[in-house]
PyMOL Python script that loads the backbone (N, CA, C, O; Angstrom):
from pymol import cmd

cmd.read_pdbstr("""\
ATOM      1  N   UNK A   1     -57.937 -44.648 107.779  1.00  0.00           N
ATOM      2  CA  UNK A   1     -57.265 -45.204 106.629  1.00  0.00           C
ATOM      3  C   UNK A   1     -56.488 -44.115 105.884  1.00  0.00           C
ATOM      4  O   UNK A   1     -55.385 -44.355 105.392  1.00  0.00           O
ATOM      5  N   UNK A   2     -57.071 -42.923 105.807  1.00  0.00           N
ATOM      6  CA  UNK A   2     -56.374 -41.818 105.153  1.00  0.00           C
ATOM      7  C   UNK A   2     -55.107 -41.427 105.911  1.00  0.00           C
ATOM      8  O   UNK A   2     -54.100 -41.067 105.300  1.00  0.00           O
ATOM      9  N   UNK A   3     -55.158 -41.497 107.245  1.00  0.00           N
ATOM     10  CA  UNK A   3     -53.986 -41.144 108.039  1.00  0.00           C
ATOM     11  C   UNK A   3     -52.838 -42.112 107.777  1.00  0.00           C
ATOM     12  O   UNK A   3     -51.689 -41.690 107.644  1.00  0.00           O
ATOM     13  N   UNK A   4     -53.139 -43.403 107.702  1.00  0.00           N
ATOM     14  CA  UNK A   4     -52.098 -44.403 107.427  1.00  0.00           C
ATOM     15  C   UNK A   4     -51.518 -44.186 106.036  1.00  0.00           C
ATOM     16  O   UNK A   4     -50.303 -44.259 105.849  1.00  0.00           O
ATOM     17  N   UNK A   5     -52.375 -43.923 105.067  1.00  0.00           N
ATOM     18  CA  UNK A   5     -51.918 -43.668 103.703  1.00  0.00           C
ATOM     19  C   UNK A   5     -51.031 -42.422 103.652  1.00  0.00           C
ATOM     20  O   UNK A   5     -49.977 -42.435 103.018  1.00  0.00           O
ATOM     21  N   UNK A   6     -51.455 -41.359 104.314  1.00  0.00           N
ATOM     22  CA  UNK A   6     -50.688 -40.113 104.339  1.00  0.00           C
ATOM     23  C   UNK A   6     -49.308 -40.328 104.976  1.00  0.00           C
ATOM     24  O   UNK A   6     -48.297 -39.888 104.428  1.00  0.00           O
ATOM     25  N   UNK A   7     -49.267 -40.999 106.121  1.00  0.00           N
ATOM     26  CA  UNK A   7     -47.985 -41.250 106.791  1.00  0.00           C
ATOM     27  C   UNK A   7     -47.100 -42.136 105.928  1.00  0.00           C
ATOM     28  O   UNK A   7     -45.888 -41.928 105.871  1.00  0.00           O
ATOM     29  N   UNK A   8     -47.689 -43.127 105.251  1.00  0.00           N
ATOM     30  CA  UNK A   8     -46.911 -43.991 104.362  1.00  0.00           C
ATOM     31  C   UNK A   8     -46.311 -43.246 103.189  1.00  0.00           C
ATOM     32  O   UNK A   8     -45.162 -43.488 102.821  1.00  0.00           O
ATOM     33  N   UNK A   9     -47.074 -42.341 102.597  1.00  0.00           N
ATOM     34  CA  UNK A   9     -46.571 -41.552 101.462  1.00  0.00           C
ATOM     35  C   UNK A   9     -45.444 -40.631 101.915  1.00  0.00           C
ATOM     36  O   UNK A   9     -44.416 -40.533 101.246  1.00  0.00           O
ATOM     37  N   UNK A  10     -45.628 -39.961 103.040  1.00  0.00           N
ATOM     38  CA  UNK A  10     -44.582 -39.063 103.551  1.00  0.00           C
ATOM     39  C   UNK A  10     -43.317 -39.865 103.877  1.00  0.00           C
ATOM     40  O   UNK A  10     -42.211 -39.435 103.546  1.00  0.00           O
ATOM     41  N   UNK A  11     -43.470 -41.016 104.516  1.00  0.00           N
ATOM     42  CA  UNK A  11     -42.313 -41.852 104.836  1.00  0.00           C
ATOM     43  C   UNK A  11     -41.615 -42.360 103.588  1.00  0.00           C
ATOM     44  O   UNK A  11     -40.385 -42.376 103.529  1.00  0.00           O
ATOM     45  N   UNK A  12     -42.385 -42.775 102.587  1.00  0.00           N
ATOM     46  CA  UNK A  12     -41.793 -43.246 101.339  1.00  0.00           C
ATOM     47  C   UNK A  12     -41.029 -42.162 100.602  1.00  0.00           C
ATOM     48  O   UNK A  12     -39.950 -42.409 100.063  1.00  0.00           O
ATOM     49  N   UNK A  13     -41.590 -40.957 100.577  1.00  0.00           N
ATOM     50  CA  UNK A  13     -40.884 -39.838  99.935  1.00  0.00           C
ATOM     51  C   UNK A  13     -39.586 -39.509 100.658  1.00  0.00           C
ATOM     52  O   UNK A  13     -38.565 -39.239 100.025  1.00  0.00           O
ATOM     53  N   UNK A  14     -39.630 -39.534 101.989  1.00  0.00           N
ATOM     54  CA  UNK A  14     -38.418 -39.268 102.764  1.00  0.00           C
ATOM     55  C   UNK A  14     -37.348 -40.306 102.448  1.00  0.00           C
ATOM     56  O   UNK A  14     -36.195 -39.946 102.213  1.00  0.00           O
ATOM     57  N   UNK A  15     -37.709 -41.585 102.438  1.00  0.00           N
ATOM     58  CA  UNK A  15     -36.732 -42.637 102.141  1.00  0.00           C
ATOM     59  C   UNK A  15     -36.193 -42.510 100.720  1.00  0.00           C
ATOM     60  O   UNK A  15     -35.003 -42.729 100.493  1.00  0.00           O
ATOM     61  N   UNK A  16     -37.044 -42.160  99.762  1.00  0.00           N
ATOM     62  CA  UNK A  16     -36.599 -42.006  98.379  1.00  0.00           C
ATOM     63  C   UNK A  16     -35.571 -40.881  98.241  1.00  0.00           C
ATOM     64  O   UNK A  16     -34.529 -41.063  97.613  1.00  0.00           O
ATOM     65  N   UNK A  17     -35.866 -39.725  98.826  1.00  0.00           N
ATOM     66  CA  UNK A  17     -34.933 -38.605  98.699  1.00  0.00           C
ATOM     67  C   UNK A  17     -33.638 -38.847  99.463  1.00  0.00           C
ATOM     68  O   UNK A  17     -32.573 -38.410  99.026  1.00  0.00           O
ATOM     69  N   UNK A  18     -33.714 -39.543 100.608  1.00  0.00           N
ATOM     70  CA  UNK A  18     -32.497 -39.869 101.346  1.00  0.00           C
ATOM     71  C   UNK A  18     -31.632 -40.829 100.540  1.00  0.00           C
ATOM     72  O   UNK A  18     -30.416 -40.655 100.468  1.00  0.00           O
ATOM     73  N   UNK A  19     -32.252 -41.851  99.928  1.00  0.00           N
ATOM     74  CA  UNK A  19     -31.495 -42.800  99.119  1.00  0.00           C
ATOM     75  C   UNK A  19     -30.930 -42.127  97.871  1.00  0.00           C
ATOM     76  O   UNK A  19     -29.807 -42.427  97.467  1.00  0.00           O
ATOM     77  N   UNK A  20     -31.683 -41.230  97.259  1.00  0.00           N
ATOM     78  CA  UNK A  20     -31.187 -40.515  96.082  1.00  0.00           C
ATOM     79  C   UNK A  20     -29.961 -39.678  96.429  1.00  0.00           C
ATOM     80  O   UNK A  20     -29.022 -39.589  95.638  1.00  0.00           O
ATOM     81  N   UNK A  21     -29.970 -39.067  97.608  1.00  0.00           N
ATOM     82  CA  UNK A  21     -28.816 -38.266  98.040  1.00  0.00           C
ATOM     83  C   UNK A  21     -27.595 -39.159  98.254  1.00  0.00           C
ATOM     84  O   UNK A  21     -26.479 -38.783  97.894  1.00  0.00           O
ATOM     85  N   UNK A  22     -27.803 -40.345  98.839  1.00  0.00           N
ATOM     86  CA  UNK A  22     -26.684 -41.269  99.026  1.00  0.00           C
ATOM     87  C   UNK A  22     -26.147 -41.752  97.688  1.00  0.00           C
ATOM     88  O   UNK A  22     -24.933 -41.825  97.497  1.00  0.00           O
ATOM     89  N   UNK A  23     -27.038 -42.083  96.761  1.00  0.00           N
ATOM     90  CA  UNK A  23     -26.599 -42.593  95.466  1.00  0.00           C
ATOM     91  C   UNK A  23     -25.882 -41.521  94.649  1.00  0.00           C
ATOM     92  O   UNK A  23     -25.011 -41.847  93.843  1.00  0.00           O
ATOM     93  N   UNK A  24     -26.225 -40.276  94.839  1.00  0.00           N
ATOM     94  CA  UNK A  24     -25.562 -39.190  94.111  1.00  0.00           C
ATOM     95  C   UNK A  24     -24.098 -39.069  94.520  1.00  0.00           C
ATOM     96  O   UNK A  24     -23.270 -38.625  93.725  1.00  0.00           O
ATOM     97  N   UNK A  25     -23.771 -39.455  95.742  1.00  0.00           N
ATOM     98  CA  UNK A  25     -22.393 -39.383  96.207  1.00  0.00           C
ATOM     99  C   UNK A  25     -21.508 -40.476  95.662  1.00  0.00           C
ATOM    100  O   UNK A  25     -20.283 -40.375  95.737  1.00  0.00           O
ATOM    101  N   UNK A  26     -22.103 -41.521  95.115  1.00  0.00           N
ATOM    102  CA  UNK A  26     -21.330 -42.620  94.545  1.00  0.00           C
ATOM    103  C   UNK A  26     -21.230 -43.797  95.500  1.00  0.00           C
ATOM    104  O   UNK A  26     -21.603 -43.715  96.671  1.00  0.00           O
ATOM    105  N   UNK A  27     -20.719 -44.888  94.966  1.00  0.00           N
ATOM    106  CA  UNK A  27     -20.628 -46.150  95.703  1.00  0.00           C
ATOM    107  C   UNK A  27     -19.721 -46.044  96.923  1.00  0.00           C
ATOM    108  O   UNK A  27     -20.070 -46.535  97.997  1.00  0.00           O
ATOM    109  N   UNK A  28     -18.572 -45.416  96.770  1.00  0.00           N
ATOM    110  CA  UNK A  28     -17.627 -45.329  97.882  1.00  0.00           C
ATOM    111  C   UNK A  28     -18.193 -44.508  99.042  1.00  0.00           C
ATOM    112  O   UNK A  28     -18.017 -44.874 100.204  1.00  0.00           O
ATOM    113  N   UNK A  29     -18.866 -43.410  98.734  1.00  0.00           N
ATOM    114  CA  UNK A  29     -19.468 -42.585  99.789  1.00  0.00           C
ATOM    115  C   UNK A  29     -20.588 -43.350 100.492  1.00  0.00           C
ATOM    116  O   UNK A  29     -20.727 -43.256 101.712  1.00  0.00           O
ATOM    117  N   UNK A  30     -21.385 -44.105  99.740  1.00  0.00           N
ATOM    118  CA  UNK A  30     -22.454 -44.891 100.333  1.00  0.00           C
ATOM    119  C   UNK A  30     -21.884 -45.959 101.262  1.00  0.00           C
ATOM    120  O   UNK A  30     -22.352 -46.122 102.389  1.00  0.00           O
ATOM    121  N   UNK A  31     -20.876 -46.684 100.788  1.00  0.00           N
ATOM    122  CA  UNK A  31     -20.284 -47.738 101.611  1.00  0.00           C
ATOM    123  C   UNK A  31     -19.586 -47.168 102.846  1.00  0.00           C
ATOM    124  O   UNK A  31     -19.599 -47.799 103.902  1.00  0.00           O
ATOM    125  N   UNK A  32     -18.985 -46.000 102.732  1.00  0.00           N
ATOM    126  CA  UNK A  32     -18.360 -45.365 103.893  1.00  0.00           C
ATOM    127  C   UNK A  32     -19.418 -44.979 104.924  1.00  0.00           C
ATOM    128  O   UNK A  32     -19.209 -45.160 106.123  1.00  0.00           O
ATOM    129  N   UNK A  33     -20.546 -44.451 104.469  1.00  0.00           N
ATOM    130  CA  UNK A  33     -21.627 -44.086 105.396  1.00  0.00           C
ATOM    131  C   UNK A  33     -22.189 -45.319 106.077  1.00  0.00           C
ATOM    132  O   UNK A  33     -22.484 -45.286 107.272  1.00  0.00           O
ATOM    133  N   UNK A  34     -22.340 -46.402 105.337  1.00  0.00           N
ATOM    134  CA  UNK A  34     -22.848 -47.630 105.943  1.00  0.00           C
ATOM    135  C   UNK A  34     -21.838 -48.214 106.937  1.00  0.00           C
ATOM    136  O   UNK A  34     -22.229 -48.781 107.958  1.00  0.00           O
ATOM    137  N   UNK A  35     -20.552 -48.077 106.643  1.00  0.00           N
ATOM    138  CA  UNK A  35     -19.524 -48.530 107.577  1.00  0.00           C
ATOM    139  C   UNK A  35     -19.568 -47.754 108.886  1.00  0.00           C
ATOM    140  O   UNK A  35     -19.443 -48.339 109.962  1.00  0.00           O
ATOM    141  N   UNK A  36     -19.745 -46.433 108.797  1.00  0.00           N
ATOM    142  CA  UNK A  36     -19.868 -45.621 110.011  1.00  0.00           C
ATOM    143  C   UNK A  36     -21.120 -45.985 110.792  1.00  0.00           C
ATOM    144  O   UNK A  36     -21.097 -46.025 112.022  1.00  0.00           O
ATOM    145  N   UNK A  37     -22.215 -46.250 110.083  1.00  0.00           N
ATOM    146  CA  UNK A  37     -23.463 -46.647 110.753  1.00  0.00           C
ATOM    147  C   UNK A  37     -23.280 -47.977 111.486  1.00  0.00           C
ATOM    148  O   UNK A  37     -23.721 -48.126 112.625  1.00  0.00           O
ATOM    149  N   UNK A  38     -22.634 -48.936 110.836  1.00  0.00           N
ATOM    150  CA  UNK A  38     -22.385 -50.228 111.475  1.00  0.00           C
ATOM    151  C   UNK A  38     -21.528 -50.059 112.720  1.00  0.00           C
ATOM    152  O   UNK A  38     -21.811 -50.662 113.755  1.00  0.00           O
ATOM    153  N   UNK A  39     -20.491 -49.251 112.627  1.00  0.00           N
ATOM    154  CA  UNK A  39     -19.613 -49.036 113.779  1.00  0.00           C
ATOM    155  C   UNK A  39     -20.367 -48.415 114.947  1.00  0.00           C
ATOM    156  O   UNK A  39     -20.142 -48.801 116.094  1.00  0.00           O
ATOM    157  N   UNK A  40     -21.253 -47.465 114.680  1.00  0.00           N
ATOM    158  CA  UNK A  40     -21.993 -46.825 115.770  1.00  0.00           C
ATOM    159  C   UNK A  40     -23.006 -47.794 116.388  1.00  0.00           C
ATOM    160  O   UNK A  40     -23.242 -47.756 117.595  1.00  0.00           O
ATOM    161  N   UNK A  41     -23.603 -48.659 115.566  1.00  0.00           N
ATOM    162  CA  UNK A  41     -24.541 -49.652 116.109  1.00  0.00           C
ATOM    163  C   UNK A  41     -23.797 -50.699 116.926  1.00  0.00           C
ATOM    164  O   UNK A  41     -24.279 -51.107 117.982  1.00  0.00           O
ATOM    165  N   UNK A  42     -22.652 -51.135 116.469  1.00  0.00           N
ATOM    166  CA  UNK A  42     -21.892 -52.170 117.165  1.00  0.00           C
ATOM    167  C   UNK A  42     -21.418 -51.698 118.541  1.00  0.00           C
ATOM    168  O   UNK A  42     -21.318 -52.501 119.468  1.00  0.00           O
ATOM    169  N   UNK A  43     -21.128 -50.419 118.680  1.00  0.00           N
ATOM    170  CA  UNK A  43     -20.668 -49.879 119.963  1.00  0.00           C
ATOM    171  C   UNK A  43     -21.804 -49.864 120.982  1.00  0.00           C
ATOM    172  O   UNK A  43     -21.586 -50.184 122.150  1.00  0.00           O
ATOM    173  N   UNK A  44     -23.010 -49.498 120.555  1.00  0.00           N
ATOM    174  CA  UNK A  44     -24.134 -49.303 121.476  1.00  0.00           C
ATOM    175  C   UNK A  44     -25.167 -50.423 121.372  1.00  0.00           C
ATOM    176  O   UNK A  44     -26.365 -50.142 121.394  1.00  0.00           O
ATOM    177  N   UNK A  45     -24.746 -51.675 121.260  1.00  0.00           N
ATOM    178  CA  UNK A  45     -25.671 -52.790 121.101  1.00  0.00           C
ATOM    179  C   UNK A  45     -26.100 -53.301 122.467  1.00  0.00           C
ATOM    180  O   UNK A  45     -25.376 -54.063 123.108  1.00  0.00           O
ATOM    181  N   UNK A  46     -27.281 -52.879 122.910  1.00  0.00           N
ATOM    182  CA  UNK A  46     -27.813 -53.281 124.206  1.00  0.00           C
ATOM    183  C   UNK A  46     -29.301 -53.566 124.059  1.00  0.00           C
ATOM    184  O   UNK A  46     -30.037 -52.775 123.468  1.00  0.00           O
ATOM    185  N   UNK A  47     -29.745 -54.708 124.603  1.00  0.00           N
ATOM    186  CA  UNK A  47     -31.160 -55.076 124.508  1.00  0.00           C
ATOM    187  C   UNK A  47     -32.035 -54.089 125.275  1.00  0.00           C
ATOM    188  O   UNK A  47     -33.123 -53.745 124.814  1.00  0.00           O
ATOM    189  N   UNK A  48     -31.580 -53.633 126.430  1.00  0.00           N
ATOM    190  CA  UNK A  48     -32.375 -52.697 127.230  1.00  0.00           C
ATOM    191  C   UNK A  48     -32.578 -51.376 126.495  1.00  0.00           C
ATOM    192  O   UNK A  48     -33.678 -50.824 126.490  1.00  0.00           O
ATOM    193  N   UNK A  49     -31.514 -50.871 125.876  1.00  0.00           N
ATOM    194  CA  UNK A  49     -31.616 -49.617 125.127  1.00  0.00           C
ATOM    195  C   UNK A  49     -32.551 -49.785 123.937  1.00  0.00           C
ATOM    196  O   UNK A  49     -33.368 -48.906 123.662  1.00  0.00           O
ATOM    197  N   UNK A  50     -32.440 -50.910 123.228  1.00  0.00           N
ATOM    198  CA  UNK A  50     -33.311 -51.147 122.076  1.00  0.00           C
ATOM    199  C   UNK A  50     -34.771 -51.273 122.495  1.00  0.00           C
ATOM    200  O   UNK A  50     -35.659 -50.821 121.773  1.00  0.00           O
ATOM    201  N   UNK A  51     -35.029 -51.878 123.642  1.00  0.00           N
ATOM    202  CA  UNK A  51     -36.394 -51.995 124.147  1.00  0.00           C
ATOM    203  C   UNK A  51     -36.972 -50.618 124.459  1.00  0.00           C
ATOM    204  O   UNK A  51     -38.107 -50.320 124.089  1.00  0.00           O
ATOM    205  N   UNK A  52     -36.199 -49.789 125.134  1.00  0.00           N
ATOM    206  CA  UNK A  52     -36.655 -48.441 125.474  1.00  0.00           C
ATOM    207  C   UNK A  52     -36.885 -47.614 124.215  1.00  0.00           C
ATOM    208  O   UNK A  52     -37.899 -46.924 124.102  1.00  0.00           O
ATOM    209  N   UNK A  53     -35.955 -47.679 123.272  1.00  0.00           N
ATOM    210  CA  UNK A  53     -36.096 -46.931 122.022  1.00  0.00           C
ATOM    211  C   UNK A  53     -37.306 -47.433 121.239  1.00  0.00           C
ATOM    212  O   UNK A  53     -38.028 -46.634 120.643  1.00  0.00           O
ATOM    213  N   UNK A  54     -37.535 -48.743 121.233  1.00  0.00           N
ATOM    214  CA  UNK A  54     -38.698 -49.302 120.540  1.00  0.00           C
ATOM    215  C   UNK A  54     -40.006 -48.804 121.117  1.00  0.00           C
ATOM    216  O   UNK A  54     -40.932 -48.473 120.375  1.00  0.00           O
ATOM    217  N   UNK A  55     -40.088 -48.749 122.440  1.00  0.00           N
ATOM    218  CA  UNK A  55     -41.311 -48.249 123.090  1.00  0.00           C
ATOM    219  C   UNK A  55     -41.523 -46.772 122.768  1.00  0.00           C
ATOM    220  O   UNK A  55     -42.644 -46.346 122.490  1.00  0.00           O
ATOM    221  N   UNK A  56     -40.449 -46.001 122.808  1.00  0.00           N
ATOM    222  CA  UNK A  56     -40.552 -44.573 122.500  1.00  0.00           C
ATOM    223  C   UNK A  56     -40.985 -44.365 121.049  1.00  0.00           C
ATOM    224  O   UNK A  56     -41.849 -43.531 120.777  1.00  0.00           O
ATOM    225  N   UNK A  57     -40.392 -45.117 120.112  1.00  0.00           N
ATOM    226  CA  UNK A  57     -40.763 -44.974 118.702  1.00  0.00           C
ATOM    227  C   UNK A  57     -42.207 -45.402 118.462  1.00  0.00           C
ATOM    228  O   UNK A  57     -42.907 -44.778 117.664  1.00  0.00           O
ATOM    229  N   UNK A  58     -42.667 -46.457 119.138  1.00  0.00           N
ATOM    230  CA  UNK A  58     -44.063 -46.882 118.999  1.00  0.00           C
ATOM    231  C   UNK A  58     -45.006 -45.795 119.510  1.00  0.00           C
ATOM    232  O   UNK A  58     -46.036 -45.525 118.892  1.00  0.00           O
ATOM    233  N   UNK A  59     -44.658 -45.175 120.630  1.00  0.00           N
ATOM    234  CA  UNK A  59     -45.492 -44.107 121.184  1.00  0.00           C
ATOM    235  C   UNK A  59     -45.524 -42.904 120.248  1.00  0.00           C
ATOM    236  O   UNK A  59     -46.581 -42.307 120.041  1.00  0.00           O
ATOM    237  N   UNK A  60     -44.377 -42.546 119.686  1.00  0.00           N
ATOM    238  CA  UNK A  60     -44.325 -41.419 118.749  1.00  0.00           C
ATOM    239  C   UNK A  60     -45.135 -41.742 117.496  1.00  0.00           C
ATOM    240  O   UNK A  60     -45.865 -40.888 116.994  1.00  0.00           O
ATOM    241  N   UNK A  61     -45.012 -42.965 116.991  1.00  0.00           N
ATOM    242  CA  UNK A  61     -45.776 -43.363 115.805  1.00  0.00           C
ATOM    243  C   UNK A  61     -47.271 -43.328 116.056  1.00  0.00           C
ATOM    244  O   UNK A  61     -48.026 -42.830 115.220  1.00  0.00           O
ATOM    245  N   UNK A  62     -47.716 -43.853 117.202  1.00  0.00           N
ATOM    246  CA  UNK A  62     -49.146 -43.813 117.533  1.00  0.00           C
ATOM    247  C   UNK A  62     -49.617 -42.370 117.710  1.00  0.00           C
ATOM    248  O   UNK A  62     -50.708 -42.017 117.261  1.00  0.00           O
ATOM    249  N   UNK A  63     -48.821 -41.549 118.348  1.00  0.00           N
ATOM    250  CA  UNK A  63     -49.185 -40.145 118.529  1.00  0.00           C
ATOM    251  C   UNK A  63     -49.291 -39.411 117.210  1.00  0.00           C
ATOM    252  O   UNK A  63     -50.218 -38.628 117.002  1.00  0.00           O
ATOM    253  N   UNK A  64     -48.337 -39.662 116.308  1.00  0.00           N
ATOM    254  CA  UNK A  64     -48.375 -39.043 114.984  1.00  0.00           C
ATOM    255  C   UNK A  64     -49.618 -39.494 114.224  1.00  0.00           C
ATOM    256  O   UNK A  64     -50.287 -38.684 113.582  1.00  0.00           O
ATOM    257  N   UNK A  65     -49.923 -40.785 114.299  1.00  0.00           N
ATOM    258  CA  UNK A  65     -51.123 -41.301 113.643  1.00  0.00           C
ATOM    259  C   UNK A  65     -52.373 -40.612 114.180  1.00  0.00           C
ATOM    260  O   UNK A  65     -53.236 -40.195 113.408  1.00  0.00           O
ATOM    261  N   UNK A  66     -52.469 -40.493 115.490  1.00  0.00           N
ATOM    262  CA  UNK A  66     -53.643 -39.866 116.090  1.00  0.00           C
ATOM    263  C   UNK A  66     -53.766 -38.399 115.683  1.00  0.00           C
ATOM    264  O   UNK A  66     -54.873 -37.924 115.427  1.00  0.00           O
ATOM    265  N   UNK A  67     -52.653 -37.679 115.621  1.00  0.00           N
ATOM    266  CA  UNK A  67     -52.694 -36.279 115.198  1.00  0.00           C
ATOM    267  C   UNK A  67     -53.171 -36.137 113.757  1.00  0.00           C
ATOM    268  O   UNK A  67     -53.987 -35.268 113.449  1.00  0.00           O
ATOM    269  N   UNK A  68     -52.659 -36.991 112.879  1.00  0.00           N
ATOM    270  CA  UNK A  68     -53.068 -36.934 111.480  1.00  0.00           C
ATOM    271  C   UNK A  68     -54.539 -37.329 111.353  1.00  0.00           C
ATOM    272  O   UNK A  68     -55.279 -36.718 110.582  1.00  0.00           O
ATOM    273  N   UNK A  69     -54.969 -38.349 112.106  1.00  0.00           N
ATOM    274  CA  UNK A  69     -56.372 -38.774 112.058  1.00  0.00           C
ATOM    275  C   UNK A  69     -57.303 -37.667 112.545  1.00  0.00           C
ATOM    276  O   UNK A  69     -58.362 -37.444 111.959  1.00  0.00           O
ATOM    277  N   UNK A  70     -56.916 -36.977 113.606  1.00  0.00           N
ATOM    278  CA  UNK A  70     -57.733 -35.855 114.100  1.00  0.00           C
ATOM    279  C   UNK A  70     -57.794 -34.753 113.051  1.00  0.00           C
ATOM    280  O   UNK A  70     -58.848 -34.152 112.844  1.00  0.00           O
ATOM    281  N   UNK A  71     -56.687 -34.487 112.398  1.00  0.00           N
ATOM    282  CA  UNK A  71     -56.672 -33.474 111.343  1.00  0.00           C
ATOM    283  C   UNK A  71     -57.612 -33.829 110.205  1.00  0.00           C
ATOM    284  O   UNK A  71     -58.341 -32.968 109.711  1.00  0.00           O
ATOM    285  N   UNK A  72     -57.603 -35.095 109.781  1.00  0.00           N
ATOM    286  CA  UNK A  72     -58.497 -35.515 108.710  1.00  0.00           C
ATOM    287  C   UNK A  72     -59.956 -35.468 109.149  1.00  0.00           C
ATOM    288  O   UNK A  72     -60.822 -35.109 108.351  1.00  0.00           O
ATOM    289  N   UNK A  73     -60.248 -35.820 110.393  1.00  0.00           N
ATOM    290  CA  UNK A  73     -61.649 -35.779 110.838  1.00  0.00           C
ATOM    291  C   UNK A  73     -62.163 -34.345 110.891  1.00  0.00           C
ATOM    292  O   UNK A  73     -63.359 -34.113 110.713  1.00  0.00           O
ATOM    293  N   UNK A  74     -61.296 -33.400 111.128  1.00  0.00           N
ATOM    294  CA  UNK A  74     -61.730 -32.003 111.112  1.00  0.00           C
ATOM    295  C   UNK A  74     -61.902 -31.482 109.698  1.00  0.00           C
ATOM    296  O   UNK A  74     -62.726 -30.598 109.467  1.00  0.00           O
ATOM    297  N   UNK A  75     -61.140 -32.013 108.741  1.00  0.00           N
ATOM    298  CA  UNK A  75     -61.261 -31.569 107.363  1.00  0.00           C
ATOM    299  C   UNK A  75     -62.460 -32.182 106.660  1.00  0.00           C
ATOM    300  O   UNK A  75     -63.094 -31.533 105.829  1.00  0.00           O
ATOM    301  N   UNK A  76     -62.774 -33.432 106.990  1.00  0.00           N
ATOM    302  CA  UNK A  76     -63.866 -34.140 106.325  1.00  0.00           C
ATOM    303  C   UNK A  76     -65.155 -33.882 107.101  1.00  0.00           C
ATOM    304  O   UNK A  76     -65.218 -34.158 108.299  1.00  0.00           O
ATOM    305  N   UNK A  77     -66.178 -33.359 106.438  1.00  0.00           N
ATOM    306  CA  UNK A  77     -67.435 -33.087 107.163  1.00  0.00           C
ATOM    307  C   UNK A  77     -68.108 -34.386 107.581  1.00  0.00           C
ATOM    308  O   UNK A  77     -68.101 -35.370 106.842  1.00  0.00           O
ATOM    309  N   UNK A  78     -68.685 -34.375 108.766  1.00  0.00           N
ATOM    310  CA  UNK A  78     -69.368 -35.572 109.253  1.00  0.00           C
ATOM    311  C   UNK A  78     -70.777 -35.640 108.667  1.00  0.00           C
ATOM    312  O   UNK A  78     -71.372 -34.628 108.296  1.00  0.00           O
ATOM    313  N   UNK A  79     -71.277 -36.843 108.600  1.00  0.00           N
ATOM    314  CA  UNK A  79     -72.626 -37.070 108.068  1.00  0.00           C
ATOM    315  C   UNK A  79     -73.553 -37.396 109.244  1.00  0.00           C
ATOM    316  O   UNK A  79     -74.017 -38.527 109.380  1.00  0.00           O
ATOM    317  N   UNK A  80     -73.813 -36.411 110.076  1.00  0.00           N
ATOM    318  CA  UNK A  80     -74.635 -36.615 111.260  1.00  0.00           C
ATOM    319  C   UNK A  80     -76.066 -36.129 111.040  1.00  0.00           C
ATOM    320  O   UNK A  80     -76.791 -35.866 112.000  1.00  0.00           O
ATOM    321  N   UNK A  81     -76.467 -36.012 109.784  1.00  0.00           N
ATOM    322  CA  UNK A  81     -77.823 -35.580 109.466  1.00  0.00           C
ATOM    323  C   UNK A  81     -78.840 -36.626 109.897  1.00  0.00           C
ATOM    324  O   UNK A  81     -78.554 -37.822 109.846  1.00  0.00           O
ATOM    325  N   UNK A  82     -79.989 -36.205 110.310  1.00  0.00           N
ATOM    326  CA  UNK A  82     -80.994 -37.117 110.822  1.00  0.00           C
ATOM    327  C   UNK A  82     -81.952 -37.597 109.753  1.00  0.00           C
ATOM    328  O   UNK A  82     -83.140 -37.287 109.832  1.00  0.00           O
ATOM    329  N   UNK A  83     -81.501 -38.329 108.770  1.00  0.00           N
ATOM    330  CA  UNK A  83     -82.376 -38.849 107.723  1.00  0.00           C
ATOM    331  C   UNK A  83     -82.736 -40.260 107.977  1.00  0.00           C
ATOM    332  O   UNK A  83     -83.471 -40.860 107.193  1.00  0.00           O
TER     333      UNK A  83
END
""", "prot")
cmd.dss("prot")
cmd.show_as("cartoon", "prot")
cmd.util.cbc("prot")
cmd.orient("prot")
């Protein structure tokens, strides 16, 4: 549970700072960036590519979760006492 919370906080902070940087440039700069993003997505719109990218992102997300979970289990002492 701590690993999910940690990854969520890091992801939220990243999105906040990225959006703040876009908003600092003004409306026209934001809309221009979104226009370029749309153009790049429209050129490479393929179901096979999206499926492969989705599988890769899921694997990376699960791997990141497992790494963070292992880190937390090493930091938190276990309660393996024989009481």
